[in-house]
C-alpha distance (Angstrom), angle and dihedral (degrees) to the residues before:
residue distance angle dihedral
M1 . . .
M2 3.86 . .
Q3 3.88 88.5 .
L4 3.85 90.0 53.6
R5 3.87 92.8 51.3
C6 3.82 89.3 48.5
L7 3.73 89.9 49.3
K8 3.82 91.5 50.1
F9 3.80 92.2 47.9
R10 3.80 93.2 51.3
T11 3.74 91.1 46.4
A12 3.89 90.6 53.5
R13 3.80 89.7 49.8
I14 3.74 92.1 50.8
V15 3.86 91.9 48.7
R16 3.85 91.3 47.4
F17 3.80 89.6 47.5
S18 3.76 93.0 50.1
S19 3.71 92.6 47.7
L20 3.73 90.3 51.8
T21 3.83 93.2 47.9
I22 3.81 90.8 49.8
K23 3.80 91.2 52.1
L24 3.84 91.8 47.8
L25 3.80 91.0 50.2
Y26 3.80 90.7 47.5
V27 3.85 90.6 51.9
F28 3.79 91.5 47.8
F29 3.85 90.9 48.2
L30 3.86 91.1 53.2
Y31 3.89 89.6 48.9
F32 3.77 92.0 48.4
I33 3.83 92.6 49.6
S34 3.81 94.4 45.8
T35 3.81 92.3 46.8
M36 3.91 92.4 50.6
F37 3.77 88.3 47.9
L38 3.81 91.6 50.9
F39 3.76 94.6 50.3
S40 3.80 91.2 45.1
C41 3.80 89.3 58.3
Q42 3.86 94.3 50.7
P43 3.86 111.0 112.5
K44 3.83 117.4 -108.2
D45 3.71 119.3 -105.4
A46 3.80 103.5 -84.9
A47 3.78 91.6 -158.1
E48 3.85 90.5 68.0
P49 3.82 107.3 45.7
A50 3.78 119.9 178.9
A51 3.82 114.7 -97.5
S52 3.87 91.8 -107.5
E53 3.80 91.9 50.3
L54 3.71 91.8 48.1
W55 3.73 95.4 60.8
N56 3.78 98.0 31.5
V57 3.84 92.7 91.1
S58 3.77 132.7 104.6
A59 3.92 94.3 -132.2
P60 3.71 137.2 15.9
E61 3.83 114.7 -87.8
P62 3.76 121.8 -125.8
Y63 3.75 114.0 -109.4
A64 3.82 114.5 -124.8
L65 3.84 99.9 -134.8
K66 3.86 113.7 -155.9
I67 3.69 118.0 -159.6
P68 3.82 110.1 -147.8
D69 3.79 120.2 -119.1
K70 3.77 113.7 -86.8
F71 3.83 90.8 20.8
S72 3.73 122.8 121.5
K73 3.85 114.2 -103.0
N74 3.84 88.8 -145.6
V75 3.85 99.5 99.2
N76 3.79 131.0 168.2
L77 3.92 105.7 -115.4
P78 3.71 116.8 153.3
A79 3.82 113.3 -138.6
D80 3.87 91.4 -135.2
N81 3.93 92.4 58.2
P82 3.74 110.7 44.6
L83 3.84 117.0 -179.5
T84 3.78 116.0 -101.4
V85 3.77 130.6 173.8
Q86 3.80 93.2 -120.7
G87 3.87 93.3 42.7
I88 3.79 90.6 53.4
E89 3.80 92.3 48.4
L90 3.90 89.9 48.4
G91 3.84 88.5 51.7
R92 3.75 90.4 50.0
M93 3.78 89.4 54.3
L94 3.75 91.8 49.1
F95 3.85 92.8 45.8
Y96 3.84 85.9 61.3
E97 3.79 96.4 36.0
K98 3.77 113.9 118.5
K99 3.83 92.3 -169.7
L100 3.80 86.3 79.4
S101 3.83 87.6 73.2
G102 3.83 125.0 77.8
N103 3.80 95.4 -114.9
N104 3.83 98.7 26.2
T105 3.74 95.0 -114.2
L106 3.80 103.8 107.1
S107 3.77 139.5 47.2
C108 3.82 137.8 -179.7
A109 3.72 86.3 -88.8
S110 3.76 92.2 57.9
C111 3.88 89.3 76.1
H112 3.80 95.4 26.3
K113 3.84 107.1 54.5
Q114 3.84 116.7 -179.3
E115 3.75 95.8 -140.4
L116 3.80 88.1 56.6
A117 3.82 93.4 48.6
F118 3.83 88.2 -95.6
T119 3.85 94.4 -53.8
D120 3.82 128.8 106.2
N121 3.81 103.3 -136.8
K122 3.83 90.4 -123.5
R123 3.72 123.1 123.3
F124 3.78 88.5 -135.1
S125 3.82 121.5 13.6
L126 3.85 117.2 -128.2
G127 3.77 122.7 -122.4
I128 3.73 127.3 -141.5
Q129 3.86 94.0 -77.0
G130 3.82 93.3 47.5
I131 3.72 93.6 -102.5
A132 3.88 115.7 141.6
G133 3.72 120.6 -128.5
T134 3.75 127.4 -137.2
K135 3.84 103.2 -110.0
N136 3.77 137.9 56.3
S137 3.78 116.1 -106.2
M138 3.84 110.5 -102.5
S139 3.77 124.3 -133.2
L140 3.71 117.1 -110.1
A141 3.84 112.1 -138.1
N142 3.76 135.6 127.0
L143 3.83 93.4 4.7
L144 3.72 91.1 159.1
W145 3.81 88.8 80.2
T146 3.73 96.0 48.0
N147 3.75 128.8 91.3
R148 3.83 105.7 176.5
F149 3.90 123.5 53.2
F150 3.75 137.3 -159.4
W151 3.79 126.4 33.8
D152 3.85 89.5 -78.3
G153 3.77 97.8 41.2
R154 3.84 95.7 -120.6
A155 3.83 95.9 141.8
A156 3.78 119.9 67.8
S157 3.77 97.1 -166.9
L158 3.82 141.9 26.4
E159 3.81 86.7 -115.3
E160 3.85 90.3 56.7
Q161 3.81 92.0 43.6
A162 3.84 95.5 50.1
L163 3.75 96.6 66.1
Q164 3.73 99.6 47.2
P165 3.75 99.9 74.1
I166 3.83 90.4 50.1
Q167 3.80 90.3 59.1
D168 3.85 97.6 37.5
P169 3.77 109.9 117.5
I170 3.81 90.4 -137.4
E171 3.71 102.1 37.8
L172 3.80 119.5 45.2
H173 3.75 93.0 -17.7
Q174 3.82 101.9 -156.1
S175 3.75 135.9 121.4
L176 3.74 118.8 -116.1
E177 3.76 89.3 -121.3
Q178 3.79 90.4 57.2
A179 3.76 92.8 46.6
V180 3.82 91.5 51.8
Q181 3.82 91.7 47.2
K182 3.81 92.3 53.0
L183 3.77 94.3 49.2
Q184 3.82 93.3 42.5
A185 3.87 88.4 55.7
T186 3.78 93.7 57.9
D187 3.80 126.6 95.1
I188 3.78 95.3 -131.8
Y189 3.86 108.9 44.7
P190 3.83 107.0 56.4
S191 3.76 94.8 60.2
K192 3.82 92.9 47.1
F193 3.70 93.0 49.0
K194 3.80 88.7 50.3
L195 3.78 91.4 51.9
V196 3.83 93.2 46.7
F197 3.74 102.2 37.8
G198 3.83 103.7 17.9
N199 3.77 98.4 -111.5
E200 3.83 131.9 75.2
K201 3.80 90.5 -149.0
I202 3.77 101.6 100.2
T203 3.76 117.1 -139.1
A204 3.92 132.5 -172.3
E205 3.85 88.1 -118.9
N206 3.84 92.6 59.1
I207 3.76 92.9 42.8
A208 3.91 86.2 56.8
K209 3.83 91.5 45.8
A210 3.79 94.2 50.5
I211 3.77 92.8 48.6
A212 3.81 91.3 47.1
Q213 3.81 91.1 51.2
F214 3.82 89.9 56.4
E215 3.77 93.2 44.9
R216 3.80 91.6 53.3
T217 3.85 89.9 62.0
L218 3.87 92.3 57.5
I219 3.77 91.0 105.2
S220 3.85 119.6 164.4
A221 3.75 110.2 -164.5
N222 3.77 110.5 133.8
S223 3.81 108.2 74.3
P224 3.77 120.3 128.2
Y225 3.84 87.2 -98.7
D226 3.84 90.5 57.5
K227 3.81 89.8 46.2
Y228 3.79 88.3 51.0
L229 3.86 90.3 53.3
R230 3.84 87.9 51.2
E231 3.83 90.8 48.1
E232 3.78 89.4 -114.3
Y233 3.90 96.3 116.3
K234 3.73 132.4 48.0
P235 3.87 109.7 -146.4
T236 3.72 122.0 -144.1
D237 3.86 118.7 -108.4
L238 3.84 87.4 -103.0
E239 3.81 92.7 51.9
L240 3.73 92.1 48.0
R241 3.76 90.7 51.2
G242 3.84 88.7 48.4
I243 3.82 91.3 54.2
E244 3.81 91.3 48.8
L245 3.88 91.9 51.0
F246 3.78 93.5 42.4
F247 3.75 94.3 59.1
T248 3.87 99.1 34.8
H249 3.70 122.7 96.4
P250 3.87 106.7 -147.7
I251 3.76 118.8 -109.4
P252 3.89 104.3 173.4
Q253 3.81 92.9 -179.2
A254 3.80 87.5 65.1
R255 3.81 92.1 39.0
L256 3.74 89.3 -113.4
R257 3.82 109.8 147.0
G258 3.84 121.5 -163.7
G259 3.69 147.2 162.9
N260 3.85 93.9 -133.9
C261 3.80 91.6 -139.6
G262 3.76 101.0 124.9
D263 3.83 93.5 59.1
C264 3.88 86.4 78.5
H265 3.86 102.0 19.2
L266 3.81 101.2 46.7
Q267 3.89 87.8 126.7
I268 3.85 87.5 84.6
T269 3.75 87.3 82.0
T270 3.71 100.4 28.2
A271 3.83 93.3 44.8
G272 3.67 95.8 -125.2
D273 3.75 150.0 -5.1
R274 3.79 117.9 -91.4
N275 3.80 96.8 165.1
G276 3.77 99.4 103.6
F277 3.68 112.7 -122.8
N278 3.80 94.8 -9.1
G279 3.82 85.2 97.5
F280 3.83 91.4 65.6
H281 3.81 120.6 88.9
N282 3.77 142.2 168.6
N283 3.78 98.6 -126.7
G284 3.86 98.8 -172.4
L285 3.73 102.9 -96.5
D286 3.78 95.6 138.9
T287 3.78 142.8 7.5
D288 3.78 125.8 -106.1
Q289 3.78 92.4 -89.4
S290 3.84 96.5 55.2
L291 3.83 99.1 28.8
N292 3.75 117.4 137.2
I293 3.80 109.8 -127.4
G294 3.82 95.5 -125.9
L295 3.85 118.2 159.5
Q296 3.82 90.2 8.4
A297 3.79 89.3 73.4
F298 3.79 88.1 67.7
T299 3.85 103.9 31.4
K300 3.93 95.7 36.6
N301 3.70 84.5 -142.9
A302 3.90 116.4 133.8
A303 3.74 92.0 -149.6
D304 3.89 86.6 67.1
R305 3.87 95.0 58.0
G306 3.77 111.5 130.3
K307 3.79 94.2 12.2
F308 3.77 119.7 134.6
K309 3.85 134.7 175.4
A310 3.86 113.5 -83.8
P311 3.85 96.9 -125.8
T312 3.83 125.2 -142.4
L313 3.78 113.3 -85.2
R314 3.70 91.6 -153.6
N315 3.81 110.2 124.7
I316 3.81 86.0 1.2
A317 3.83 92.2 153.5
R318 3.85 87.3 65.8
T319 3.82 99.0 47.0
A320 3.86 106.1 68.4
P321 3.00 134.4 174.5
Y322 3.83 98.9 66.9
M323 3.88 139.1 -146.6
H324 3.79 127.3 35.4
D325 3.90 91.3 -67.7
G326 3.77 96.7 36.5
R327 3.85 91.4 -119.9
F328 3.87 93.3 150.3
N329 3.71 121.9 67.9
S330 3.83 98.9 -169.7
L331 3.78 142.3 28.1
E332 3.73 88.6 -117.2
Q333 3.80 88.6 62.6
V334 3.71 90.3 48.3
L335 3.77 91.8 54.9
D336 3.77 91.3 46.1
H337 3.77 88.9 55.3
Y338 3.83 94.2 56.6
D339 3.79 93.2 38.9
Q340 3.83 98.8 48.4
H341 3.81 116.3 -4.1
V342 3.78 109.1 52.4
R343 3.83 109.2 140.9
I344 3.74 120.9 -141.6
S345 3.87 120.4 -124.0
E346 3.68 136.3 154.7
T347 3.82 96.0 -97.5
L348 3.84 97.5 39.6
A349 3.79 108.4 142.8
P350 3.85 109.3 -93.3
L351 3.79 93.0 -137.2
I352 3.84 88.2 57.3
R353 3.75 96.0 41.6
E354 3.80 96.1 58.3
A355 3.77 99.9 34.4
S356 3.81 117.1 111.0
N357 3.76 138.8 138.5
E358 3.81 90.8 -141.6
P359 3.82 116.3 86.5
F360 3.82 95.3 -138.0
P361 3.80 109.8 28.3
S362 3.83 122.7 177.6
P363 3.81 110.4 -93.0
S364 3.75 88.4 -138.6
E365 3.77 94.8 63.7
V366 3.86 141.6 46.6
K367 3.75 114.5 -141.7
L368 3.78 135.1 151.0
Y369 3.79 97.2 -158.8
L370 3.79 95.4 -147.2
T371 3.80 118.3 178.0
P372 3.79 121.4 -121.5
Q373 3.79 87.9 -109.7
E374 3.78 91.7 52.4
K375 3.81 90.5 51.3
Q376 3.78 91.1 51.4
A377 3.82 90.2 50.1
I378 3.88 90.7 52.0
L379 3.72 90.0 48.7
A380 3.84 92.8 50.9
F381 3.78 88.6 53.9
L382 3.77 92.5 50.4
Q383 3.69 90.6 53.4
M384 3.83 87.6 55.8
L385 3.88 87.5 67.8
T386 3.78 93.6 70.6
D387 3.77 110.1 113.5
E388 3.78 110.0 -163.4
E389 3.82 93.1 -178.3
F390 3.90 88.7 59.5
I391 3.74 94.1 47.9
K392 3.84 92.7 50.7
N393 3.73 103.2 33.8
P394 3.85 106.0 131.6
K395 3.86 91.1 -150.0
F396 3.84 87.7 70.2
A397 3.81 95.1 45.5
T398 3.77 128.2 94.9
P399 3.73 115.1 -70.5
F400 3.80 90.7 -154.5
K401 3.78 125.4 92.0
D402 3.76 119.1 -133.7
Protein backbone atom coordinates (compact mmCIF):
# COMPACT_ATOMS: atom_id res chain seq x y z
CA MET A 1 0.00 0.00 0.00
CA MET A 2 2.84 2.35 0.89
CA GLN A 3 4.52 1.56 -2.44
CA LEU A 4 1.32 2.41 -4.32
CA ARG A 5 1.05 5.80 -2.57
CA CYS A 6 4.69 6.59 -3.40
CA LEU A 7 4.10 5.65 -7.00
CA LYS A 8 1.06 7.95 -7.20
CA PHE A 9 3.06 10.78 -5.63
CA ARG A 10 5.93 10.38 -8.05
CA THR A 11 3.52 10.19 -10.98
CA ALA A 12 1.83 13.41 -9.86
CA ARG A 13 5.22 15.17 -9.62
CA ILE A 14 6.18 14.00 -13.10
CA VAL A 15 2.86 15.23 -14.51
CA ARG A 16 3.24 18.62 -12.80
CA PHE A 17 6.86 18.88 -13.96
CA SER A 18 5.93 17.99 -17.51
CA SER A 19 3.11 20.50 -17.51
CA LEU A 20 5.44 23.24 -16.26
CA THR A 21 8.05 22.33 -18.88
CA ILE A 22 5.49 22.55 -21.66
CA LYS A 23 4.36 25.96 -20.45
CA LEU A 24 7.94 27.24 -20.32
CA LEU A 25 8.66 25.90 -23.80
CA TYR A 26 5.50 27.56 -25.10
CA VAL A 27 6.47 30.92 -23.56
CA PHE A 28 9.98 30.63 -25.02
CA PHE A 29 8.53 29.77 -28.44
CA LEU A 30 6.27 32.84 -28.39
CA TYR A 31 9.22 35.04 -27.35
CA PHE A 32 11.42 33.62 -30.12
CA ILE A 33 8.73 34.18 -32.78
CA SER A 34 7.99 37.74 -31.64
CA THR A 35 11.72 38.60 -31.54
CA MET A 36 12.29 37.28 -35.04
CA PHE A 37 9.30 39.25 -36.28
CA LEU A 38 10.57 42.40 -34.60
CA PHE A 39 14.02 42.16 -36.20
CA SER A 40 12.57 41.30 -39.58
CA CYS A 41 10.64 44.56 -39.48
CA GLN A 42 13.69 46.71 -38.74
CA PRO A 43 14.65 49.04 -41.63
CA LYS A 44 17.77 48.14 -43.59
CA ASP A 45 20.87 50.27 -43.17
CA ALA A 46 20.29 53.18 -45.53
CA ALA A 47 24.03 53.84 -45.71
CA GLU A 48 24.58 50.53 -47.53
CA PRO A 49 21.96 50.36 -50.31
CA ALA A 50 21.92 47.40 -52.65
CA ALA A 51 23.58 48.02 -56.00
CA SER A 52 20.27 48.10 -57.86
CA GLU A 53 18.80 50.59 -55.40
CA LEU A 54 21.90 52.76 -55.58
CA TRP A 55 21.49 53.44 -59.31
CA ASN A 56 17.70 53.36 -59.43
CA VAL A 57 17.35 57.10 -58.83
CA SER A 58 16.67 60.08 -61.07
CA ALA A 59 19.53 62.25 -59.76
CA PRO A 60 22.71 61.72 -57.77
CA GLU A 61 22.21 61.93 -54.00
CA PRO A 62 24.37 64.33 -51.96
CA TYR A 63 26.85 62.49 -49.76
CA ALA A 64 26.67 63.33 -46.06
CA LEU A 65 30.33 63.91 -45.24
CA LYS A 66 31.14 63.32 -41.58
CA ILE A 67 34.29 64.96 -40.24
CA PRO A 68 35.75 62.73 -37.48
CA ASP A 69 36.17 64.06 -33.98
CA LYS A 70 39.46 65.92 -33.42
CA PHE A 71 39.88 66.46 -37.19
CA SER A 72 40.06 69.85 -38.83
CA LYS A 73 36.85 71.10 -40.45
CA ASN A 74 38.97 72.83 -43.09
CA VAL A 75 38.76 70.28 -45.90
CA ASN A 76 39.75 70.46 -49.55
CA LEU A 77 36.48 70.08 -51.51
CA PRO A 78 36.34 71.73 -54.95
CA ALA A 79 33.05 73.46 -55.73
CA ASP A 80 32.83 71.89 -59.19
CA ASN A 81 33.03 68.32 -57.88
CA PRO A 82 30.69 67.88 -54.90
CA LEU A 83 30.51 64.48 -53.25
CA THR A 84 27.52 62.34 -54.21
CA VAL A 85 26.65 58.76 -53.25
CA GLN A 86 26.61 57.63 -56.86
CA GLY A 87 29.70 59.64 -57.81
CA ILE A 88 31.69 57.98 -55.03
CA GLU A 89 30.52 54.53 -56.12
CA LEU A 90 31.42 55.27 -59.73
CA GLY A 91 34.84 56.40 -58.54
CA ARG A 92 35.25 53.18 -56.58
CA MET A 93 34.49 51.19 -59.72
CA LEU A 94 37.01 53.18 -61.72
CA PHE A 95 39.64 52.86 -58.97
CA TYR A 96 39.46 49.07 -59.44
CA GLU A 97 38.87 49.19 -63.23
CA LYS A 98 41.64 47.48 -65.23
CA LYS A 99 40.35 48.94 -68.51
CA LEU A 100 42.16 52.12 -67.50
CA SER A 101 45.44 50.36 -68.31
CA GLY A 102 46.79 49.80 -71.79
CA ASN A 103 46.56 46.00 -71.68
CA ASN A 104 43.64 45.71 -69.20
CA THR A 105 45.79 44.10 -66.49
CA LEU A 106 46.29 46.85 -63.88
CA SER A 107 44.19 49.45 -62.09
CA CYS A 108 44.80 52.16 -59.50
CA ALA A 109 44.24 49.49 -56.86
CA SER A 110 47.10 47.39 -58.23
CA CYS A 111 49.59 49.78 -56.62
CA HIS A 112 47.26 50.91 -53.83
CA LYS A 113 45.97 47.83 -52.02
CA GLN A 114 43.50 48.38 -49.20
CA GLU A 115 44.96 45.71 -46.92
CA LEU A 116 48.30 47.52 -47.15
CA ALA A 117 46.77 50.93 -46.37
CA PHE A 118 46.64 51.55 -50.14
CA THR A 119 50.31 50.86 -50.85
CA ASP A 120 51.82 47.74 -52.42
CA ASN A 121 54.83 46.94 -50.19
CA LYS A 122 57.19 47.18 -53.18
CA ARG A 123 60.14 49.54 -53.32
CA PHE A 124 59.06 50.55 -56.82
CA SER A 125 55.69 49.60 -58.28
CA LEU A 126 55.63 47.68 -61.56
CA GLY A 127 53.80 48.98 -64.61
CA ILE A 128 51.81 46.98 -67.16
CA GLN A 129 54.97 45.78 -68.93
CA GLY A 130 56.69 44.73 -65.71
CA ILE A 131 58.94 47.79 -65.70
CA ALA A 132 59.65 49.32 -62.27
CA GLY A 133 59.01 52.99 -61.67
CA THR A 134 61.27 55.35 -59.74
CA LYS A 135 59.18 56.17 -56.66
CA ASN A 136 57.60 54.28 -53.80
CA SER A 137 53.81 53.96 -53.92
CA MET A 138 52.25 56.47 -51.48
CA SER A 139 49.52 55.57 -49.01
CA LEU A 140 46.06 57.00 -49.65
CA ALA A 141 44.42 58.24 -46.47
CA ASN A 142 42.81 61.48 -45.33
CA LEU A 143 43.30 63.13 -48.70
CA LEU A 144 40.56 65.63 -47.88
CA TRP A 145 43.14 67.52 -45.86
CA THR A 146 45.85 67.57 -48.51
CA ASN A 147 46.43 70.07 -51.31
CA ARG A 148 49.61 68.85 -53.04
CA PHE A 149 50.03 65.33 -54.42
CA PHE A 150 52.86 63.01 -55.51
CA TRP A 151 56.23 62.91 -53.80
CA ASP A 152 57.31 66.02 -55.73
CA GLY A 153 54.03 67.93 -55.31
CA ARG A 154 53.39 68.29 -59.03
CA ALA A 155 49.59 67.87 -58.75
CA ALA A 156 47.47 70.49 -57.01
CA SER A 157 44.30 68.38 -56.76
CA LEU A 158 43.13 64.79 -56.69
CA GLU A 159 41.46 65.40 -60.04
CA GLU A 160 44.79 66.39 -61.55
CA GLN A 161 46.58 63.52 -59.86
CA ALA A 162 44.11 60.82 -61.00
CA LEU A 163 44.87 61.13 -64.72
CA GLN A 164 48.66 61.07 -64.56
CA PRO A 165 49.19 57.35 -63.77
CA ILE A 166 46.88 56.43 -66.67
CA GLN A 167 49.10 58.28 -69.13
CA ASP A 168 52.43 57.40 -67.52
CA PRO A 169 54.49 55.28 -69.97
CA ILE A 170 55.64 53.00 -67.13
CA GLU A 171 52.47 52.74 -65.05
CA LEU A 172 49.10 52.20 -66.80
CA HIS A 173 50.52 53.34 -70.15
CA GLN A 174 47.38 54.41 -71.98
CA SER A 175 46.20 57.62 -73.59
CA LEU A 176 43.17 59.31 -72.09
CA GLU A 177 41.42 58.98 -75.44
CA GLN A 178 41.85 55.20 -75.38
CA ALA A 179 40.68 54.99 -71.75
CA VAL A 180 37.53 56.97 -72.59
CA GLN A 181 36.77 54.85 -75.66
CA LYS A 182 37.06 51.60 -73.72
CA LEU A 183 34.72 52.77 -70.97
CA GLN A 184 32.29 54.24 -73.49
CA ALA A 185 32.04 50.88 -75.26
CA THR A 186 30.88 49.06 -72.12
CA ASP A 187 27.29 48.36 -71.12
CA ILE A 188 27.66 49.63 -67.57
CA TYR A 189 29.52 52.94 -67.60
CA PRO A 190 27.66 55.35 -69.95
CA SER A 191 24.42 55.25 -67.93
CA LYS A 192 26.31 55.73 -64.67
CA PHE A 193 28.23 58.72 -65.99
CA LYS A 194 24.95 60.18 -67.22
CA LEU A 195 23.39 59.86 -63.76
CA VAL A 196 26.42 61.31 -61.95
CA PHE A 197 27.51 64.01 -64.41
CA GLY A 198 24.42 64.55 -66.59
CA ASN A 199 25.87 63.18 -69.82
CA GLU A 200 26.47 59.61 -70.97
CA LYS A 201 29.36 60.81 -73.09
CA ILE A 202 32.35 59.89 -70.94
CA THR A 203 35.22 62.37 -70.63
CA ALA A 204 38.65 62.21 -69.03
CA GLU A 205 37.66 65.11 -66.79
CA ASN A 206 34.70 63.17 -65.38
CA ILE A 207 36.79 60.03 -64.93
CA ALA A 208 39.15 62.10 -62.78
CA LYS A 209 36.27 63.67 -60.86
CA ALA A 210 34.73 60.31 -60.01
CA ILE A 211 38.02 58.77 -58.84
CA ALA A 212 38.71 61.89 -56.76
CA GLN A 213 35.29 61.63 -55.11
CA PHE A 214 36.01 58.06 -54.02
CA GLU A 215 39.49 58.90 -52.79
CA ARG A 216 38.16 61.73 -50.64
CA THR A 217 36.14 59.20 -48.65
CA LEU A 218 39.28 57.23 -47.69
CA ILE A 219 39.32 58.57 -44.15
CA SER A 220 41.35 56.83 -41.46
CA ALA A 221 40.22 57.98 -38.01
CA ASN A 222 39.83 55.00 -35.71
CA SER A 223 43.32 53.89 -34.76
CA PRO A 224 44.24 53.39 -31.08
CA TYR A 225 45.78 56.87 -31.22
CA ASP A 226 42.49 58.36 -32.41
CA LYS A 227 40.70 56.51 -29.62
CA TYR A 228 43.25 57.87 -27.16
CA LEU A 229 42.51 61.42 -28.34
CA ARG A 230 38.80 60.69 -27.81
CA GLU A 231 39.56 59.22 -24.36
CA GLU A 232 38.42 55.77 -25.51
CA TYR A 233 41.80 54.04 -25.19
CA LYS A 234 44.35 54.00 -22.41
CA PRO A 235 47.90 53.80 -23.79
CA THR A 236 50.64 51.84 -22.09
CA ASP A 237 53.43 53.72 -20.37
CA LEU A 238 55.68 52.91 -23.34
CA GLU A 239 53.14 54.30 -25.82
CA LEU A 240 52.68 57.46 -23.76
CA ARG A 241 56.43 57.99 -23.70
CA GLY A 242 56.48 57.44 -27.46
CA ILE A 243 53.80 60.08 -28.01
CA GLU A 244 55.77 62.55 -25.90
CA LEU A 245 59.03 61.87 -27.74
CA PHE A 246 57.40 61.97 -31.18
CA PHE A 247 56.00 65.46 -30.75
CA THR A 248 58.92 66.96 -28.81
CA HIS A 249 61.72 68.95 -30.40
CA PRO A 250 64.82 68.27 -28.29
CA ILE A 251 66.24 71.09 -26.19
CA PRO A 252 69.10 69.47 -24.23
CA GLN A 253 69.96 72.69 -22.38
CA ALA A 254 66.51 72.48 -20.81
CA ARG A 255 66.82 68.69 -20.37
CA LEU A 256 64.01 68.22 -22.87
CA ARG A 257 64.53 65.04 -24.87
CA GLY A 258 62.67 64.45 -28.10
CA GLY A 259 62.45 62.44 -31.28
CA ASN A 260 61.88 65.53 -33.44
CA CYS A 261 59.28 63.68 -35.57
CA GLY A 262 56.32 66.01 -35.16
CA ASP A 263 58.16 68.94 -36.74
CA CYS A 264 57.51 67.37 -40.16
CA HIS A 265 54.61 65.02 -39.35
CA LEU A 266 52.23 67.18 -37.37
CA GLN A 267 49.45 66.18 -39.78
CA ILE A 268 48.91 63.08 -37.65
CA THR A 269 46.83 65.23 -35.32
CA THR A 270 45.54 67.83 -37.78
CA ALA A 271 44.62 65.11 -40.34
CA GLY A 272 46.65 66.62 -43.15
CA ASP A 273 48.86 69.39 -44.42
CA ARG A 274 47.15 72.32 -46.16
CA ASN A 275 50.09 74.69 -46.06
CA GLY A 276 51.21 74.41 -49.66
CA PHE A 277 54.84 73.36 -49.93
CA ASN A 278 55.50 73.64 -46.19
CA GLY A 279 54.84 69.89 -46.06
CA PHE A 280 57.94 69.17 -48.20
CA HIS A 281 61.35 68.60 -46.64
CA ASN A 282 64.89 67.52 -47.35
CA ASN A 283 65.29 64.93 -44.60
CA GLY A 284 68.95 64.15 -45.06
CA LEU A 285 68.86 61.02 -47.18
CA ASP A 286 71.75 62.10 -49.43
CA THR A 287 74.52 64.64 -49.83
CA ASP A 288 74.49 67.46 -52.38
CA GLN A 289 76.32 65.29 -54.93
CA SER A 290 73.75 62.48 -54.90
CA LEU A 291 70.62 64.42 -53.94
CA ASN A 292 67.47 63.57 -55.88
CA ILE A 293 65.97 66.72 -57.35
CA GLY A 294 62.53 66.25 -55.72
CA LEU A 295 60.30 69.31 -55.42
CA GLN A 296 62.73 71.40 -57.48
CA ALA A 297 61.53 69.55 -60.60
CA PHE A 298 58.18 71.27 -60.18
CA THR A 299 59.05 74.65 -58.67
CA LYS A 300 62.36 75.14 -60.55
CA ASN A 301 63.67 76.65 -57.32
CA ALA A 302 67.15 75.52 -56.27
CA ALA A 303 66.13 75.91 -52.61
CA ASP A 304 63.71 72.99 -53.10
CA ARG A 305 66.33 70.50 -54.21
CA GLY A 306 66.02 67.21 -52.35
CA LYS A 307 62.65 68.09 -50.79
CA PHE A 308 59.89 65.49 -50.82
CA LYS A 309 56.40 65.36 -49.43
CA ALA A 310 56.19 64.25 -45.80
CA PRO A 311 53.73 61.35 -46.17
CA THR A 312 50.96 60.46 -43.78
CA LEU A 313 52.13 58.21 -40.97
CA ARG A 314 48.72 56.71 -40.44
CA ASN A 315 48.90 52.92 -40.81
CA ILE A 316 52.65 53.36 -41.19
CA ALA A 317 53.32 49.86 -39.83
CA ARG A 318 51.54 48.47 -42.94
CA THR A 319 53.24 50.59 -45.60
CA ALA A 320 56.88 49.44 -45.78
CA PRO A 321 59.24 50.09 -47.48
CA TYR A 322 59.78 53.73 -46.58
CA MET A 323 60.94 57.03 -48.13
CA HIS A 324 60.29 58.22 -51.67
CA ASP A 325 62.62 55.58 -53.04
CA GLY A 326 61.70 52.80 -50.62
CA ARG A 327 65.27 52.48 -49.37
CA PHE A 328 64.33 51.49 -45.81
CA ASN A 329 62.59 48.17 -45.18
CA SER A 330 61.61 48.75 -41.55
CA LEU A 331 60.63 51.47 -39.12
CA GLU A 332 63.73 50.59 -37.11
CA GLN A 333 65.86 51.57 -40.11
CA VAL A 334 63.94 54.83 -40.44
CA LEU A 335 64.62 55.73 -36.81
CA ASP A 336 68.28 54.79 -37.18
CA HIS A 337 68.53 57.17 -40.13
CA TYR A 338 67.24 60.16 -38.17
CA ASP A 339 69.20 59.16 -35.10
CA GLN A 340 72.65 58.55 -36.60
CA HIS A 341 72.77 58.79 -40.40
CA VAL A 342 71.34 62.13 -41.56
CA ARG A 343 73.48 63.50 -44.39
CA ILE A 344 74.21 67.17 -44.59
CA SER A 345 73.34 69.11 -47.72
CA GLU A 346 72.62 72.73 -48.53
CA THR A 347 68.83 72.34 -48.42
CA LEU A 348 68.62 70.04 -45.37
CA ALA A 349 65.58 70.98 -43.28
CA PRO A 350 66.68 73.44 -40.56
CA LEU A 351 64.62 71.70 -37.86
CA ILE A 352 66.48 68.48 -38.64
CA ARG A 353 69.88 70.12 -38.95
CA GLU A 354 69.86 71.64 -35.46
CA ALA A 355 68.03 68.87 -33.59
CA SER A 356 70.06 66.86 -31.09
CA ASN A 357 69.61 65.44 -27.60
CA GLU A 358 73.26 66.20 -26.83
CA PRO A 359 74.01 69.70 -25.48
CA PHE A 360 77.18 70.17 -27.54
CA PRO A 361 76.89 68.14 -30.77
CA SER A 362 79.61 68.27 -33.41
CA PRO A 363 78.85 70.91 -36.08
CA SER A 364 79.98 68.47 -38.76
CA GLU A 365 77.27 65.90 -38.01
CA VAL A 366 73.51 65.70 -37.42
CA LYS A 367 72.51 63.11 -34.83
CA LEU A 368 69.64 62.81 -32.36
CA TYR A 369 71.36 60.45 -29.91
CA LEU A 370 68.22 58.58 -28.94
CA THR A 371 68.54 55.74 -26.45
CA PRO A 372 67.38 52.21 -27.40
CA GLN A 373 64.52 52.61 -24.94
CA GLU A 374 63.45 55.88 -26.56
CA LYS A 375 63.45 54.26 -29.98
CA GLN A 376 61.26 51.45 -28.70
CA ALA A 377 58.83 53.99 -27.27
CA ILE A 378 58.54 55.86 -30.57
CA LEU A 379 58.01 52.57 -32.40
CA ALA A 380 55.26 51.67 -29.93
CA PHE A 381 53.52 54.94 -30.74
CA LEU A 382 53.83 54.38 -34.50
CA GLN A 383 52.11 51.02 -34.05
CA MET A 384 49.21 52.90 -32.45
CA LEU A 385 48.50 54.52 -35.82
CA THR A 386 47.22 51.31 -37.42
CA ASP A 387 43.50 51.64 -38.17
CA GLU A 388 42.07 48.14 -38.68
CA GLU A 389 38.64 49.54 -39.50
CA PHE A 390 40.11 51.55 -42.39
CA ILE A 391 42.05 48.60 -43.76
CA LYS A 392 38.99 46.31 -43.69
CA ASN A 393 36.21 48.76 -44.56
CA PRO A 394 34.05 47.07 -47.26
CA LYS A 395 33.12 50.50 -48.69
CA PHE A 396 36.72 50.85 -49.87
CA ALA A 397 37.04 47.35 -51.33
CA THR A 398 36.55 46.30 -54.91
CA PRO A 399 32.91 46.35 -56.10
CA PHE A 400 33.65 43.67 -58.70
CA LYS A 401 33.21 39.95 -58.18
CA ASP A 402 36.01 37.62 -59.20
